[in-house]
C-alpha positions in Angstrom: -15.7 2.1 0.0 -12.7 2.9 2.3 -10.7 6.1 1.2 -7.5 7.3 2.9 -7.5 10.3 0.7 -7.3 13.7 2.9 -7.7 17.1 1.2 -4.6 19.3 1.8 -2.4 21.9 0.3 1.0 20.3 0.8 3.5 19.8 -1.9 2.2 16.3 -2.4 -1.3 17.3 -2.8 -0.3 19.8 -5.2 2.1 17.4 -7.3 0.4 16.0 -10.4 -1.1 12.5 -10.1 1.0 11.2 -13.0 4.1 12.3 -11.3 3.3 10.5 -8.2 2.2 7.4 -10.0 5.5 7.5 -11.9 7.6 7.8 -9.0 5.8 5.0 -7.2 6.4 2.7 -10.2 10.1 3.7 -10.5 10.9 3.2 -6.9 9.0 0.0 -6.8 10.9 -1.4 -9.8 14.2 0.0 -8.3 13.6 -1.8 -5.0 12.7 -5.0 -6.5 16.2 -5.1 -8.0 18.0 -4.5 -4.6 19.8 -7.9 -3.7 18.9 -9.2 -0.2 22.7 -8.7 1.0 24.1 -7.2 4.1 25.1 -4.1 2.0 21.5 -3.4 1.1 20.4 -3.2 4.8 21.3 0.4 5.4 20.2 1.8 1.9 16.7 0.1 2.5 16.5 1.6 5.8 17.3 4.9 4.3 14.5 4.6 1.9 12.0 3.7 4.7 13.1 6.7 6.7 13.0 9.0 3.8 9.3 7.8 3.2 8.4 8.3 6.8 9.8 11.8 6.6 7.7 12.5 3.5 4.6 12.0 5.8 5.9 15.0 8.0 7.0 17.2 5.0 3.8 16.5 3.1 1.7 17.9 6.0 0.1 14.7 7.2 1.8 15.1 10.6 3.3 12.7 13.2 -0.1 11.3 14.0 -0.7 9.8 10.2 2.9 8.6 10.3 2.1 6.6 13.6 -1.1 5.3 12.2 0.5 4.1 9.1 3.2 2.4 11.0 0.9 1.1 13.7 -1.2 -0.6 10.8 1.7 -2.4 9.6 3.2 -3.6 12.9 1.9 -7.2 12.6 2.8 -7.3 8.9 6.5 -6.4 9.8 6.5 -8.8 12.6 5.0 -11.9 11.0 6.9 -11.3 7.6 10.1 -10.7 9.7 9.9 -13.8 11.6 8.9 -16.0 8.7 12.0 -14.7 6.7 14.4 -15.1 9.6 13.3 -18.6 10.2 13.3 -19.6 6.5 16.0 -17.5 5.0 18.3 -15.2 7.0 18.1 -12.1 9.1 19.6 -9.9 6.4 17.0 -11.3 3.9 14.4 -10.6 6.5 15.5 -6.9 7.0 15.9 -6.2 3.3 12.6 -7.9 2.0 10.6 -6.6 4.9 11.9 -3.0 4.5 11.2 -3.2 0.7 7.5 -4.1 1.5 7.2 -1.5 4.1 8.7 1.4 1.8 6.2 0.4 -0.9 3.2 0.2 1.5 4.0 3.6 3.0 4.5 5.1 -0.4 1.1 3.7 -1.7 -0.4 5.2 1.5 1.2 8.6 0.7 -0.1 8.4 -2.9 -3.7 7.6 -1.6 -3.8 10.0 1.1 -2.7 12.8 -1.3 -4.5 11.9 -4.4 -8.1 11.4 -4.9 -9.3 8.2 -6.6 -10.8 10.1 -9.6 -7.3 11.7 -10.2 -5.6 8.5 -10.1 -8.2 7.0 -12.5 -8.0 10.0 -14.9 -4.1 9.6 -15.3 -4.1 5.8 -15.7 -7.0 6.1 -18.3 -5.1 8.7 -20.4 -2.0 6.3 -20.3 -4.3 3.5 -21.8 -6.3 5.4 -24.2 -3.7 4.6 -27.2 -4.3 0.8 -26.4 -8.0 1.1 -27.2 -7.7 -0.1 -30.8 -6.2 -3.3 -29.4 -9.4 -4.0 -27.4 -8.2 -2.6 -24.1 -10.9 -1.1 -21.9 -9.1 2.0 -20.6 -12.0 2.8 -18.1 -12.0 -0.7 -16.6 -8.4 -1.2 -16.3 -8.0 2.4 -14.8 -10.5 1.5 -12.3 -8.8 -1.9 -11.4 -5.5 -0.3 -11.0 -6.5 2.7 -9.0 -8.4 0.4 -6.5 -5.3 -1.8 -6.4 -3.1 1.2 -5.3 -5.5 2.4 -2.8 -6.2 -1.2 -1.3 -2.6 -1.5 -0.1 -2.8 0.6 3.2 -6.4 -0.8 3.7 -5.2 -4.4 3.6 -2.5 -3.3 6.0 -5.1 -2.0 8.4 -7.0 -5.3 8.2 -3.7 -7.1 9.2 -3.6 -4.8 12.4 -7.3 -5.3 13.2 -7.2 -9.2 12.9 -4.2 -9.4 15.1 -5.6 -7.4 17.8 -8.7 -9.5 17.8 -6.7 -12.6 18.0 -4.7 -11.0 21.0 -8.0 -10.2 22.6 -8.8 -14.0 22.6 -5.4 -15.2 23.6 -4.6 -16.7 20.1 -0.9 -16.9 19.6 0.8 -15.3 16.6 0.8 -17.7 13.8 -0.6 -18.8 10.2 -4.1 -18.8 11.8 -4.7 -15.2 11.0 -4.6 -15.9 7.4 -8.2 -17.2 7.3 -9.8 -14.1 9.2 -7.6 -11.7 7.2 -8.9 -13.3 3.9 -12.5 -13.1 5.0 -12.1 -9.4 5.9 -10.4 -8.6 2.6 -13.2 -10.6 0.5 -15.9 -8.9 2.5 -14.2 -5.5 1.7 -14.1 -6.6 -2.0 -17.7 -7.4 -2.0 -18.6 -3.9 -0.3 -16.5 -2.2 -2.9 -18.2 -4.3 -5.6 -21.7 -3.4 -4.4 -20.7 0.4 -4.3 -19.4 0.3 -7.7 -22.6 -1.6 -9.0 -24.7 1.2 -7.2 -22.9 3.8 -9.3 -23.4 1.9 -12.5 -19.8 0.6 -12.7 -20.2 -3.0 -11.8 
């Protein structure tokens, strides 16, 4: 299983996992309500900049920030071009910025919080629902894996595009198939790892 978690002593590492998850959820919800208008371009850009600065303030350094952006470069380019062509430049800037901000935030949470800590928080939140038949352990596992998968899929986009570049393949929808294959292979590997630990 791929994990971006890196032990550290920065304020993001010291922050409770529940607080980080709550902030991620609140910011994601808030960004979803931002209209794709010209007046939202600067606020969205400010959010992306603020999240980028958090990489530095959290003790991850310029290299980690650069790696995070490098993994997202093709996602930004492909999504941006698609939205410019199908909608407008403003919509492309706002919606692409939204996704970039959320993926960077997810990576920050993943880098500063172990999977076990994420699962523990989600499990505690879901325990009151057990009388309704909700399996808190299973749902916690799925949600924590979903959060940690966000930056991983971003790295897959980068790897697939680099492979296509090396073969002289033009930028286009053809990258969807190899990206899907990589993602499914990773999902199989995660499933095998979970099964080996008696969780499958």
